[in-house]
C-alpha positions as CSV (number, residue, x, y, z in Angstrom):
1,M,6.0,-4.6,0.4
2,I,4.6,-2.8,-2.6
3,A,1.5,-3.6,-4.6
4,H,0.8,-3.4,-8.4
5,P,-2.7,-2.3,-9.3
6,G,-4.8,-4.8,-11.2
7,G,-7.1,-4.3,-14.2
8,P,-6.4,-3.8,-17.9
9,Y,-5.2,-0.1,-17.6
10,F,-2.2,-1.1,-15.4
11,A,-1.2,-4.3,-17.1
12,R,1.8,-2.9,-18.9
13,R,2.7,-0.1,-16.4
14,D,5.6,-0.6,-14.1
15,N,7.9,2.1,-12.6
16,G,5.9,4.9,-11.1
17,W,2.6,2.9,-11.1
18,W,3.0,0.7,-8.1
19,S,1.3,1.6,-4.8
20,I,0.8,0.5,-1.2
21,V,-2.2,-1.5,-0.1
22,K,-4.8,1.2,0.4
23,G,-8.5,2.1,0.1
24,I,-11.3,4.2,1.3
25,V,-11.9,5.0,4.9
26,E,-15.6,4.3,5.8
27,P,-17.4,6.9,7.9
28,E,-17.4,4.8,11.1
29,E,-13.7,3.8,10.8
30,S,-10.5,5.3,12.0
31,D,-7.6,5.5,9.4
32,L,-5.9,2.5,11.1
33,E,-9.1,0.4,11.1
34,A,-9.5,1.1,7.4
35,A,-5.9,0.2,6.8
36,L,-6.4,-3.2,8.5
37,R,-9.6,-3.9,6.6
38,E,-8.2,-2.9,3.3
39,F,-5.1,-5.0,3.8
40,E,-7.2,-8.1,4.4
41,E,-9.6,-7.3,1.5
42,E,-6.9,-6.6,-1.1
43,T,-4.4,-9.4,-0.2
44,G,-6.5,-12.1,1.4
45,W,-4.1,-12.2,4.3
46,P,-5.0,-11.3,7.9
47,A,-3.8,-7.9,8.9
48,P,-0.4,-8.2,10.8
49,A,-0.3,-7.8,14.5
50,K,0.5,-4.5,16.1
51,P,2.5,-2.3,16.5
52,W,1.6,-0.3,13.3
53,I,3.8,2.7,12.7
54,E,2.1,5.9,11.7
55,L,3.8,7.2,8.5
56,G,1.6,10.3,8.1
57,E,0.0,11.4,4.9
58,A,0.8,12.3,1.3
59,T,-1.4,13.8,-1.4
60,L,-1.5,12.3,-4.9
61,K,-1.9,14.3,-8.1
62,S,-5.5,13.4,-8.1
63,R,-5.7,15.3,-4.7
64,K,-6.5,12.0,-2.9
65,V,-4.9,12.1,0.5
66,V,-3.3,8.8,1.5
67,V,-2.6,8.0,5.2
68,A,-0.1,5.2,5.5
69,Y,1.2,2.8,8.2
70,G,4.1,0.4,8.4
71,V,4.2,-2.9,10.2
72,E,6.7,-5.7,10.4
73,A,5.4,-8.9,8.9
74,E,6.2,-11.9,6.6
75,F,4.0,-13.0,3.8
76,D,4.8,-15.1,0.7
77,P,3.7,-13.0,-2.3
78,A,2.8,-16.3,-4.1
79,T,0.0,-16.9,-1.6
80,M,-1.8,-13.6,-2.1
81,V,-5.5,-13.9,-2.9
82,P,-6.5,-10.5,-4.2
83,G,-9.8,-8.8,-3.7
84,M,-11.8,-8.3,-6.8
85,C,-13.5,-5.3,-8.3
86,M,-15.7,-4.7,-11.4
87,I,-14.5,-2.6,-14.3
88,N,-17.0,-2.3,-17.2
89,G,-18.8,-5.4,-16.0
90,V,-15.7,-7.5,-15.9
91,S,-14.1,-8.7,-12.6
92,H,-10.5,-7.8,-12.1
93,P,-8.1,-8.1,-9.1
94,E,-7.7,-4.9,-7.1
95,I,-4.0,-5.7,-7.0
96,D,-2.4,-8.3,-9.3
97,Q,0.9,-8.7,-7.4
98,V,2.8,-7.7,-4.3
99,R,6.5,-7.7,-4.0
100,W,9.1,-7.3,-1.2
101,V,11.6,-4.7,-2.3
102,G,14.3,-2.5,-0.8
103,A,13.9,1.2,-0.3
104,E,15.4,2.3,-3.6
105,E,13.4,-0.1,-5.7
106,A,10.3,0.9,-3.8
107,K,10.8,4.5,-4.6
108,A,11.5,3.8,-8.3
109,K,8.3,1.6,-8.6
110,L,5.9,3.6,-6.4
111,N,3.7,6.4,-7.5
112,P,6.1,9.4,-6.9
113,A,3.9,10.9,-4.2
114,L,4.2,7.8,-2.1
115,G,8.0,7.8,-1.9
116,V,7.8,9.9,1.2
117,F,6.4,6.9,3.1
118,V,9.5,4.9,2.2
119,D,11.8,7.7,3.6
120,R,9.7,7.9,6.8
121,L,9.8,4.1,7.3
122,V,13.6,4.0,6.6
123,D,14.1,6.8,9.2
124,H,12.0,5.0,11.7
125,V,13.8,1.7,11.3
126,A,17.1,3.5,11.6
127,G,16.0,5.1,14.8
128,D,15.6,8.6,13.5
129,G,12.0,9.4,13.7
130,N,12.4,13.0,12.4
131,N,10.5,12.3,9.2
132,V,7.7,10.3,10.9
133,P,4.9,12.6,11.8
């Protein structure tokens, strides 16, 4: 599942602009605890049950380090209730849509730095954990 960022800046942006559900790790949280919390905050769904698969980290152009996890789950994208954020005093959804896609489409739509997570997840599912840190 990939997520399209909300807000006016991203409204007409598609390939290369999608992301994964992510956010900031608070000082008292582990990376996994932050992932669970951010998933719930950004989608409105309860975080899926374990096991969560560690997919390592990647660095964006902005130098932000993203730590990602994979988990098996089923959600209907039409039922997402996105978390909201304020931009210039106006409330916007943090993500405006989520979509289930295959690996190739995910890599085309995701921020290029996040494609490594798709490769690692595919390798894990195929039983070859060589690319999963």
